[in-house]
TORPA-4810 file (N, C-alpha, C, O; in nm, 3 decimals):
<nodes>
NODE_1_-2.024_1.488_3.772_-1.997_1.616_3.708_-2.094_1.719_3.763_-2.214_1.691_3.775_S
NODE_2_-2.045_1.837_3.798_-2.135_1.938_3.854_-2.232_1.988_3.749_-2.200_1.997_3.630_P
NODE_3_-2.351_2.021_3.793_-2.450_2.080_3.704_-2.410_2.224_3.675_-2.353_2.290_3.761_L
NODE_4_-2.439_2.273_3.556_-2.406_2.413_3.524_-2.477_2.509_3.619_-2.576_2.474_3.683_P
NODE_5_-2.426_2.631_3.626_-2.481_2.732_3.716_-2.628_2.759_3.689_-2.700_2.804_3.779_A
NODE_6_-2.675_2.733_3.567_-2.816_2.755_3.538_-2.906_2.657_3.612_-3.026_2.682_3.625_S
NODE_7_-2.849_2.547_3.661_-2.927_2.450_3.738_-2.903_2.470_3.886_-2.999_2.479_3.964_V
NODE_8_-2.780_2.477_3.926_-2.748_2.494_4.067_-2.628_2.586_4.076_-2.515_2.544_4.053_S
NODE_9_-2.653_2.711_4.110_-2.545_2.811_4.114_-2.476_2.804_4.249_-2.534_2.845_4.350_A
NODE_10_-2.351_2.754_4.254_-2.280_2.750_4.382_-2.273_2.888_4.444_-2.241_2.987_4.377_P
NODE_11_-2.301_2.894_4.571_-2.294_3.022_4.641_-2.428_3.093_4.650_-2.444_3.181_4.734_G
NODE_12_-2.522_3.058_4.566_-2.650_3.128_4.572_-2.768_3.033_4.589_-2.881_3.078_4.606_S
NODE_13_-2.744_2.905_4.585_-2.851_2.807_4.603_-2.845_2.753_4.745_-2.737_2.723_4.797_T
NODE_14_-2.959_2.741_4.807_-2.964_2.684_4.942_-3.036_2.549_4.936_-3.097_2.514_4.835_S
NODE_15_-3.027_2.476_5.045_-3.094_2.346_5.052_-3.244_2.365_5.031_-3.306_2.291_4.955_V
NODE_16_-3.303_2.462_5.098_-3.447_2.486_5.086_-3.485_2.533_4.946_-3.589_2.493_4.894_A
NODE_17_-3.401_2.617_4.884_-3.431_2.666_4.748_-3.427_2.552_4.648_-3.506_2.551_4.553_A
NODE_18_-3.338_2.458_4.666_-3.330_2.342_4.576_-3.457_2.259_4.585_-3.508_2.214_4.482_L
NODE_19_-3.508_2.239_4.705_-3.634_2.166_4.723_-3.749_2.243_4.660_-3.832_2.184_4.591_I
NODE_20_-3.754_2.373_4.683_-3.861_2.456_4.627_-3.858_2.455_4.474_-3.963_2.446_4.410_A
NODE_21_-3.739_2.463_4.416_-3.726_2.459_4.270_-3.772_2.325_4.214_-3.835_2.319_4.109_D
NODE_22_-3.740_2.216_4.285_-3.782_2.084_4.240_-3.934_2.069_4.251_-3.998_2.018_4.159_A
NODE_23_-3.990_2.112_4.364_-4.134_2.100_4.385_-4.213_2.190_4.291_-4.322_2.153_4.248_D
NODE_24_-4.159_2.306_4.259_-4.229_2.400_4.171_-4.212_2.373_4.023_-4.279_2.435_3.940_G
NODE_25_-4.123_2.280_3.988_-4.102_2.245_3.848_-3.991_2.321_3.778_-3.954_2.288_3.666_G
NODE_26_-3.936_2.424_3.843_-3.832_2.505_3.779_-3.705_2.423_3.755_-3.641_2.438_3.651_A
NODE_27_-3.669_2.338_3.849_-3.549_2.256_3.833_-3.567_2.157_3.718_-3.475_2.139_3.638_L
NODE_28_-3.683_2.095_3.710_-3.710_2.001_3.601_-3.702_2.069_3.466_-3.651_2.011_3.370_G
NODE_29_-3.753_2.192_3.457_-3.747_2.267_3.331_-3.602_2.297_3.291_-3.566_2.286_3.174_E
NODE_30_-3.519_2.334_3.390_-3.379_2.363_3.359_-3.305_2.236_3.319_-3.220_2.239_3.229_R
NODE_31_-3.336_2.125_3.385_-3.274_1.999_3.347_-3.312_1.960_3.204_-3.227_1.919_3.126_L
NODE_32_-3.441_1.973_3.171_-3.488_1.939_3.037_-3.424_2.029_2.931_-3.393_1.982_2.822_A
NODE_33_-3.405_2.157_2.964_-3.343_2.250_2.869_-3.199_2.209_2.839_-3.146_2.243_2.733_A
NODE_34_-3.135_2.137_2.931_-2.998_2.090_2.909_-2.995_1.952_2.846_-2.888_1.896_2.825_M
NODE_35_-3.112_1.897_2.816_-3.117_1.764_2.755_-3.115_1.650_2.855_-3.094_1.535_2.817_G
NODE_36_-3.135_1.681_2.982_-3.138_1.578_3.085_-3.282_1.542_3.119_-3.375_1.617_3.087_L
NODE_37_-3.301_1.430_3.183_-3.433_1.382_3.222_-3.489_1.470_3.335_-3.431_1.476_3.443_D
NODE_38_-3.600_1.537_3.309_-3.660_1.629_3.407_-3.704_1.558_3.534_-3.714_1.621_3.639_A
NODE_39_-3.730_1.428_3.526_-3.774_1.355_3.645_-3.663_1.343_3.749_-3.690_1.304_3.863_S
NODE_40_-3.540_1.374_3.712_-3.431_1.370_3.810_-3.448_1.475_3.918_-3.386_1.465_4.024_R
NODE_41_-3.530_1.575_3.893_-3.547_1.681_3.993_-3.597_1.624_4.126_-3.563_1.676_4.232_S
NODE_42_-3.678_1.519_4.120_-3.728_1.460_4.244_-3.616_1.394_4.325_-3.621_1.393_4.448_S
NODE_43_-3.515_1.339_4.256_-3.404_1.279_4.330_-3.317_1.386_4.396_-3.261_1.363_4.503_S
NODE_44_-3.304_1.504_4.331_-3.232_1.615_4.395_-3.309_1.664_4.517_-3.249_1.694_4.620_F
NODE_45_-3.442_1.673_4.505_-3.525_1.716_4.618_-3.514_1.617_4.733_-3.508_1.658_4.849_A
NODE_46_-3.512_1.488_4.702_-3.499_1.385_4.806_-3.364_1.396_4.876_-3.356_1.381_4.998_A
NODE_47_-3.258_1.421_4.801_-3.125_1.436_4.861_-3.120_1.560_4.951_-3.063_1.555_5.060_A
NODE_48_-3.180_1.669_4.906_-3.184_1.791_4.987_-3.270_1.771_5.112_-3.234_1.818_5.220_A
NODE_49_-3.381_1.701_5.098_-3.468_1.674_5.213_-3.396_1.588_5.317_-3.418_1.603_5.438_A
NODE_50_-3.310_1.498_5.270_-3.233_1.415_5.363_-3.138_1.502_5.445_-3.116_1.475_5.563_R
NODE_51_-3.082_1.605_5.383_-2.996_1.698_5.457_-3.076_1.771_5.565_-3.030_1.787_5.678_L
NODE_52_-3.196_1.816_5.528_-3.281_1.885_5.627_-3.315_1.793_5.744_-3.312_1.834_5.859_L
NODE_53_-3.346_1.667_5.712_-3.380_1.570_5.817_-3.261_1.543_5.909_-3.279_1.507_6.025_A
NODE_54_-3.139_1.561_5.857_-3.019_1.539_5.937_-2.981_1.662_6.019_-2.881_1.661_6.091_A
NODE_55_-3.060_1.769_6.007_-3.035_1.887_6.089_-2.964_2.001_6.019_-2.929_2.100_6.083_G
NODE_56_-2.941_1.989_5.888_-2.879_2.099_5.814_-2.982_2.211_5.801_-3.097_2.186_5.766_V
NODE_57_-2.941_2.333_5.827_-3.031_2.447_5.820_-3.078_2.470_5.676_-2.999_2.455_5.583_A
NODE_58_-3.205_2.507_5.656_-3.258_2.526_5.521_-3.184_2.632_5.439_-3.179_2.623_5.317_P
NODE_59_-3.127_2.732_5.506_-3.060_2.840_5.433_-2.913_2.808_5.402_-2.843_2.891_5.344_E
NODE_60_-2.867_2.689_5.439_-2.728_2.649_5.413_-2.701_2.643_5.263_-2.781_2.589_5.186_T
NODE_61_-2.588_2.699_5.223_-2.549_2.699_5.083_-2.531_2.555_5.035_-2.474_2.472_5.105_R
NODE_62_-2.581_2.526_4.914_-2.577_2.390_4.862_-2.540_2.390_4.714_-2.563_2.488_4.643_A
NODE_63_-2.482_2.280_4.670_-2.447_2.259_4.530_-2.499_2.122_4.490_-2.486_2.025_4.565_T
NODE_64_-2.557_2.112_4.370_-2.611_1.986_4.321_-2.521_1.930_4.213_-2.467_2.003_4.130_A
NODE_65_-2.505_1.797_4.214_-2.424_1.727_4.115_-2.503_1.609_4.060_-2.579_1.545_4.133_F
NODE_66_-2.486_1.581_3.933_-2.538_1.459_3.873_-2.417_1.376_3.832_-2.331_1.424_3.757_W
NODE_67_-2.408_1.254_3.881_-2.298_1.165_3.849_-2.355_1.052_3.764_-2.422_0.964_3.817_V
NODE_68_-2.329_1.054_3.633_-2.388_0.951_3.546_-2.325_0.814_3.571_-2.208_0.803_3.607_P
NODE_69_-2.405_0.713_3.551_-2.354_0.577_3.558_-2.280_0.544_3.430_-2.286_0.618_3.333_G
NODE_70_-2.210_0.432_3.430_-2.140_0.390_3.310_-2.138_0.239_3.301_-2.150_0.168_3.401_R
NODE_71_-2.123_0.194_3.180_-2.109_0.051_3.154_-1.973_0.031_3.089_-1.938_0.101_2.994_I
NODE_72_-1.897_-0.062_3.140_-1.770_-0.096_3.079_-1.794_-0.212_2.984_-1.817_-0.325_3.026_E
NODE_73_-1.788_-0.182_2.854_-1.815_-0.283_2.752_-1.694_-0.373_2.732_-1.707_-0.495_2.729_V
NODE_74_-1.577_-0.312_2.720_-1.452_-0.387_2.702_-1.343_-0.325_2.787_-1.344_-0.204_2.811_L
NODE_75_-1.250_-0.406_2.831_-1.131_-0.354_2.896_-1.143_-0.325_3.044_-1.072_-0.239_3.095_G
NODE_76_-1.229_-0.394_3.114_-1.243_-0.372_3.257_-1.108_-0.395_3.326_-1.041_-0.495_3.301_K
NODE_77_-1.070_-0.303_3.410_-0.945_-0.306_3.488_-0.821_-0.293_3.401_-0.712_-0.329_3.446_H
NODE_78_-0.832_-0.244_3.280_-0.712_-0.223_3.199_-0.681_-0.075_3.182_-0.567_-0.039_3.151_T
NODE_79_-0.780_0.013_3.202_-0.758_0.155_3.177_-0.653_0.215_3.271_-0.571_0.295_3.227_D
NODE_80_-0.654_0.178_3.398_-0.557_0.235_3.491_-0.418_0.174_3.473_-0.322_0.225_3.529_Y
NODE_81_-0.407_0.066_3.397_-0.278_0.003_3.370_-0.224_0.043_3.232_-0.131_-0.019_3.181_A
NODE_82_-0.284_0.146_3.172_-0.237_0.193_3.043_-0.303_0.126_2.925_-0.272_0.157_2.810_G
NODE_83_-0.395_0.036_2.951_-0.465_-0.033_2.842_-0.585_0.046_2.795_-0.613_0.155_2.845_G
NODE_84_-0.655_-0.009_2.701_-0.773_0.059_2.647_-0.900_-0.002_2.705_-0.903_-0.118_2.746_R
NODE_85_-1.004_0.080_2.707_-1.134_0.031_2.752_-1.242_0.106_2.674_-1.221_0.217_2.627_S
NODE_86_-1.355_0.042_2.662_-1.469_0.101_2.592_-1.581_0.118_2.693_-1.633_0.020_2.748_L
NODE_87_-1.618_0.243_2.718_-1.721_0.276_2.817_-1.836_0.348_2.751_-1.821_0.407_2.643_L
NODE_88_-1.950_0.344_2.815_-2.062_0.426_2.769_-2.140_0.473_2.891_-2.152_0.400_2.990_C
NODE_89_-2.192_0.595_2.883_-2.273_0.650_2.992_-2.414_0.594_2.980_-2.462_0.565_2.871_A
NODE_90_-2.479_0.581_3.092_-2.617_0.534_3.095_-2.703_0.638_3.163_-2.652_0.729_3.228_V
NODE_91_-2.832_0.625_3.149_-2.926_0.724_3.202_-2.950_0.708_3.351_-3.032_0.780_3.408_N
NODE_92_-2.883_0.617_3.415_-2.892_0.601_3.560_-2.767_0.661_3.623_-2.662_0.668_3.560_R
NODE_93_-2.780_0.703_3.746_-2.665_0.761_3.813_-2.703_0.805_3.952_-2.798_0.754_4.012_G
NODE_94_-2.627_0.901_4.003_-2.647_0.950_4.139_-2.677_1.098_4.138_-2.612_1.175_4.067_F
NODE_95_-2.775_1.138_4.216_-2.802_1.279_4.242_-2.739_1.312_4.376_-2.768_1.246_4.476_S
NODE_96_-2.654_1.412_4.379_-2.583_1.449_4.500_-2.611_1.595_4.531_-2.604_1.680_4.443_V
NODE_97_-2.644_1.622_4.656_-2.656_1.759_4.703_-2.556_1.776_4.816_-2.564_1.708_4.918_V
NODE_98_-2.462_1.866_4.796_-2.357_1.891_4.895_-2.384_2.023_4.966_-2.411_2.124_4.901_A
NODE_99_-2.377_2.021_5.098_-2.399_2.141_5.178_-2.269_2.181_5.246_-2.195_2.095_5.295_A
NODE_100_-2.243_2.309_5.250_-2.122_2.360_5.314_-2.125_2.333_5.464_-2.231_2.331_5.526_D
NODE_101_-2.006_2.312_5.520_-1.989_2.296_5.664_-1.879_2.388_5.711_-1.797_2.433_5.630_R
NODE_102_-1.875_2.416_5.840_-1.772_2.502_5.897_-1.654_2.423_5.953_-1.556_2.482_6.000_D
NODE_103_-1.662_2.290_5.948_-1.554_2.208_6.002_-1.502_2.116_5.892_-1.541_2.128_5.776_D
NODE_104_-1.413_2.025_5.929_-1.352_1.934_5.832_-1.420_1.797_5.831_-1.357_1.698_5.794_A
NODE_105_-1.546_1.791_5.869_-1.619_1.666_5.876_-1.693_1.642_5.745_-1.755_1.733_5.690_V
NODE_106_-1.688_1.520_5.695_-1.763_1.480_5.577_-1.866_1.377_5.620_-1.831_1.274_5.678_L
NODE_107_-1.993_1.404_5.591_-2.100_1.309_5.621_-2.169_1.274_5.490_-2.203_1.363_5.411_R
NODE_108_-2.188_1.145_5.467_-2.251_1.098_5.344_-2.378_1.024_5.382_-2.377_0.938_5.471_V
NODE_109_-2.489_1.059_5.313_-2.617_0.993_5.338_-2.659_0.922_5.209_-2.644_0.975_5.100_F
NODE_110_-2.711_0.803_5.223_-2.758_0.729_5.106_-2.908_0.711_5.112_-2.967_0.651_5.023_A
</nodes>
C-alpha cells in the first residue's frame, strides 16, 4: 500500500530527498505520526541508497511504499476459489522505493 503524501509525495520526492529525510529523522517522525514504526525509515533509506548505487540519479522522482506482511490463520488457498480465509497483518513487511524511468524496463533490487 502506498504511503500517504505526507510521507512520500509522488512527484515531489526524489531518491536523495528520501535518504535525507530518513537520515535527518523527518521520515521517522512522519511514520510515527501515522502510527507506524519509525525505525522503518532506515529500510526506506537503504532501498533508496540501493537505487543510487545502481546508477539512478539522486534527483530522480521517487515514491515510497510499505507492503505489510500477513499471516494466513485459516483458509490458505481457498480465498481465490471463493472460500473464506482468516488473515492478519504483521509488523514485518517490505519497504519499496520506486524511481521513475523513461523506458519500459522494470528492475527490481533486493
